[in-house]
C-alpha positions in Angstrom: -107.8 -13.7 -0.7 -109.0 -16.6 1.3 -106.3 -18.9 -0.2 -103.5 -16.9 1.5 -104.8 -17.0 5.0 -102.1 -18.2 7.4 -99.2 -17.9 4.9 -97.4 -15.4 7.1 -97.6 -17.8 10.0 -96.2 -20.6 7.9 -93.4 -18.4 6.6 -92.6 -17.4 10.2 -92.4 -21.0 11.3 -90.1 -21.9 8.4 -87.9 -19.0 9.3 -87.7 -20.2 12.9 -86.8 -23.7 11.8 -84.0 -22.4 9.5 -82.7 -20.1 12.2 -82.7 -22.9 14.8 -80.7 -25.2 12.4 -78.1 -22.4 12.0 -77.8 -22.0 15.8 -77.4 -25.8 16.3 -74.7 -25.8 13.6 -72.9 -23.0 15.5 -73.1 -24.9 18.8 -71.7 -28.1 17.1 -68.8 -26.1 15.6 -68.1 -24.6 19.0 -68.0 -28.0 20.6 -65.6 -29.3 17.8 -63.4 -26.3 18.3 -63.1 -26.9 22.0 -62.2 -30.5 21.4 -59.5 -29.5 18.9 -58.1 -26.9 21.3 -57.8 -29.6 24.0 -56.1 -32.0 21.6 -53.7 -29.2 20.6 -52.8 -28.5 24.2 -52.1 -32.2 24.8 -49.8 -32.4 21.8 -48.0 -29.2 22.9 -47.6 -30.6 26.5 -46.3 -33.9 25.2 -43.7 -32.1 23.0 -42.7 -29.9 25.9 -42.3 -33.0 28.2 -40.2 -34.9 25.6 -38.0 -31.9 25.0 -37.6 -31.3 28.7 -36.2 -34.8 29.4 -34.0 -34.6 26.3 -32.6 -31.3 27.8 -31.9 -33.0 31.1 -30.2 -35.9 29.3 -28.1 -33.4 27.4 -26.9 -31.7 30.6 -26.1 -35.1 32.2 -24.9 -36.8 29.1 -22.1 -38.8 30.9 -24.9 -40.8 32.5 -27.0 -41.3 29.4 -27.6 -45.0 30.0 -29.2 -44.3 33.4 -32.1 -42.5 31.6 -33.3 -45.6 29.8 -36.7 -46.9 31.0 -39.5 -48.8 29.2 -42.0 -48.1 30.5 -40.9 -45.1 32.6 -42.6 -45.0 36.0 -42.1 -43.4 39.4 -40.3 -46.6 40.5 -37.7 -47.1 37.7 -35.1 -45.0 36.1 -33.0 -42.3 37.7 -34.3 -39.3 39.8 -34.8 -37.1 36.7 -37.0 -39.7 35.0 -39.0 -40.3 38.1 -39.7 -36.6 38.5 -40.5 -36.4 34.8 -43.1 -39.1 35.1 -44.6 -37.5 38.2 -44.9 -34.2 36.3 -46.4 -36.0 33.3 -49.1 -37.6 35.3 -49.9 -35.0 38.0 -48.1 -31.7 37.2 -49.3 -28.6 35.3 -48.6 -30.3 32.0 -50.3 -33.5 33.0 -51.6 -35.7 30.2 -54.6 -38.0 30.6 -53.6 -41.6 30.7 -50.0 -40.7 30.3 -47.2 -43.3 29.7 -43.7 -42.9 28.4 -40.5 -44.7 27.5 -36.9 -43.6 26.9 -34.7 -45.8 24.7 -31.0 -45.2 24.5 -29.5 -46.5 21.2 -25.8 -46.9 21.4 -24.1 -44.1 23.3 -25.5 -41.0 21.5 -29.1 -41.6 20.3 -32.1 -41.1 22.6 -35.7 -41.9 21.6 -38.4 -40.5 23.9 -42.0 -41.7 23.4 -44.9 -40.0 25.2 -48.3 -41.6 25.0 -51.6 -40.3 26.2 -55.3 -41.2 26.0 -57.7 -38.2 25.8 -61.2 -38.7 27.0 -63.5 -40.2 24.3 -60.7 -40.3 21.7 -58.0 -42.6 20.4 -54.6 -42.8 22.0 -51.9 -40.5 20.7 -48.0 -40.8 20.6 -45.3 -38.2 20.4 -41.9 -39.5 19.5 -38.8 -37.3 19.8 -35.4 -38.5 18.7 -32.2 -36.7 19.7 -28.5 -37.3 19.1 -26.5 -36.4 22.2 -22.8 -35.8 21.6 -20.3 -37.3 24.0 -18.5 -34.8 26.2 -14.9 -34.3 25.1 
């Protein structure tokens, strides 16, 4: 039985290595899940912000041309777009590295583009197109 001395110790070490690899895999999956959750929140916020400005344009559709700005900032556009940009960059739904543009095509089509740059990731865009009917 001299040939099997220390085999229990070796089996224990192998079990610890396998267990440690499993724990490291779980930690890696958790980090990935957190990153995906953040990305999902940014996408949701971008969609909300685009739909919000489209809603404001719909309410004030007689002045649809005043909403056009490319790029939108706190110094160009009308009061609605200035507030929208402020909320996009500093509000509860703030996006990292946010930028936006609103293009008015003709008298009824609006294209809203929201861009953001998450930390340590590539830039993202959300483009929403809406057709705003003229008031009768």
